N, C-alpha and C positions, 0 to 999 in steps of 0.2 A: 843725322839727317832726320828731320821731323816727318812723321808718318802722315800728317795732315797736309794734303795737297789739293789740287783743284777738284778732286772727287768729293770734297766736303761741300762744294757748292750745291745749292738746292736742286739745280737742274740735273745734276748727276745722281742726287740722292733718290730721285723718282724711280729709277730702275737700276737693277744690278748691272755692274760692269761686265762686259764680255772678257774673255781671256786676252784678246788682243788689246782691249782698252786698258786692262790691268798692266799689261806689259809696257804699253806706252807710258803709263803713269810712273812705273818704276824707272824707266829710262829718263823721263822728264825730271823726276825728282833727283836722280843722280847727276844729271846735267846741270840742274839749278845749283846744287851744292858746289859743284866744281867751278862753274862759270862765275858764281858769285864771289869767288876768291880772286879771280884775275881776269874777268871779262871773257870775251870770245877766244882770246889767245891763252886763256888760263888752263885749258884742258884739250886733250886730243880725243878723238873718237875711241881710241884704244882705252884711255883712262876712264871715259864714261862707261864703256862696255864692262870694264872690270868692276867699276863701282856699282853698276846695276846688276852685276852677276849674270850677264848675258853674253853671247858670242858677238863679236863685231859684225859678223854676217847678219845676225838677227837684228842688231841695232840698225844697220844700213837698210834692211828691209822696210823698217818704219820711217827712218830718216836718212835719206840717201847721201847727205853731206853734213858737215859740221855747221855750215851756214843755215841749212834747213832746220837742224836741231835747235840751234841758237834762236832762230826766229820763232819756232814753236814754243820754246820756253818763255820768251819775252811776250808773246801774244797771250799766253796764260797769265803771266804776271800782270800785264796791263788789265786784263779782264778782272782779275782778283782785286787789283788796286782801285778800279773804278767802282766796285760794288758798294762800299760804304756811302758814296755820294747819293744813293737813292733816298736817304733820310732827309736830304735838303729838298723839302717839298712844301708848297704853299699851304697845304692842309695841316702842317705841324707848326706849333709855336716856335719862333726862331731860337729862343734860348734852349728849349728842349731838343730841337733838331741839331744845333751846333754841339751841345753837350754829348748827345748820342754819337755824333760823327767823330768827335775827339776821342771818345772811349774806343770806338771801333778802330780808329787809326793807330792808337797806342797799342791796342790788342794785335793789330796787324804787325806792328814792329816787334811785338813779343813772339807771335806765333809764326810769322813769315819773314824773319829777319833776313834770310838768304834772298828772298824775293825783293825786299826793299833795297838791299845792297846791290843786287844785279841791276835793278832799275836805275839806281844812282850811277853805276858804272856806265850804263848806256847813255844816260843824259850827259854825263861829264865828257864823253867822247863825241858829243854832237848828235846823238840819237841817229846813228847811221842806219839802224834797222827799224826803229820805232818812229822815225820822223814823220813819215806819211800816216802812220796809224794814229799818232798824237793829233795830227791835223784832222784826220778823218773821224776819230772817235772822241778824243778828249775835248777838242775845240767846241763841237756842238753841245756836248754835255755842259761845259763851262758857260756857254752862252745861255743855256737853259737855267743853270743855277744862278747866274747873274740876274736874270729876270725875276727869280724867286726873291733874291735879296732886294731888288727894286720894289717888289710888291710889299715886302715886310716894312721897308722904309716908308713907302707911301702911306701905309696904313697906320704908321706911328708905333709899330711894334719894335722897331729897331732904329738905333742911331744911324745917320748917314755914314756909309763906309764904302770904299771901293772894293767890290767883291773879289776882284782878281788879286789885289794887294793883300786882302785878308787871307785868301787861300794860300798864296805864296808863303806868307808868314806861318800859317798853321801847318802846312806841309813840312816846312823846314824844322819846325819845333817837334812835331810828332815823329817824323822819320829820323830825327836825330837819335832817338832811343834805339833804333836798329843800326843805322849807319855808323854811329859813334859809340856803340855799346861797350867796346873795350875801354874807351876813355871814361865812360860813366862808371864802369866797374872798378877801374883803377882809382878813381877819386872817392867813390862812396862805398866800395866793397859790396855793392848790391846790384841786382839785375831785376828785370821785369818778371822773372820767374818767381820772385818773392812777392806773394800776394799783397803784403802791406806796402811795399815799394811801388807796385803797380797802381794801387789805389791812391797813394800819395801823389804819384805822377799825374794821374788822371785829374785829381782834384786841383792840383796846382795849375796845369795847363788850361783846364776848364775855367777856373776863376780868372786867369790871365786874359783869355779871349772874350769871355762873356762881359767883362768889365768894359771892353771897347764897344759892345753892342747895346748897352743900356740906353734907352731913349733919353 
C-alpha cells in the first residue's frame, strides 16, 4: 500500500493533520487497496479494519457503513483524478499544457494505480456511487476545458479537434498504464517504477497526442 494518499494534496499540506484525520487516512488507504481489487463487494468492514490495524468499532465511528466508506474513498479518488486538469488553462500554450497533463496522468497511473483501478471498477458498473458526482463535478469542468480548446483553436494555436473525443482517447491511453499494468509487465517485463520506462512512456504518449494538435 503506497503511503502517498490524499494528504499529499496541497490543501492538506498547509496544516498538520489531526489524530482523527490521520486515522481516517489510514482507513481510507486500506479501503482503497481492498476495494480496488474487487469493487465495493471486494472487501468487508472487518477486512478493512484488519488491514488498517484498527478495531471495527473504531472504523465504524468514522464510517458507519461500508457504503459510506466506499463513497468516501471514491470522492477522494475523484478529487485526486480531477487535479491534473488545472493545467488546461487558456494562459498556457496548448502543446505545453497537454504535455504537462499527459505527464501528470501517467504519474497518476504510477503513483495511484489503486485509485485508477477503483475508478475503473466504478465506471464499468455504471457509476452507481459516482454518477451524480460525475455530472455535478466532472461535467462542468469538462465544459470549461472544452471552451479552452475552442479558444486555442480560434487563435490558431491548435488544430481543430473535438475536445471530448480527445480527452476520451487520452484517458484511455494514460490510465491503461494503471488498469492494465499486469499486461504491460507481462509483455515488456517493465513497469512505470522504472524511471527509464516512465520517461519512454511519457515521450511516446506525448508525441502521439501532440501530433494531432499541430495547426
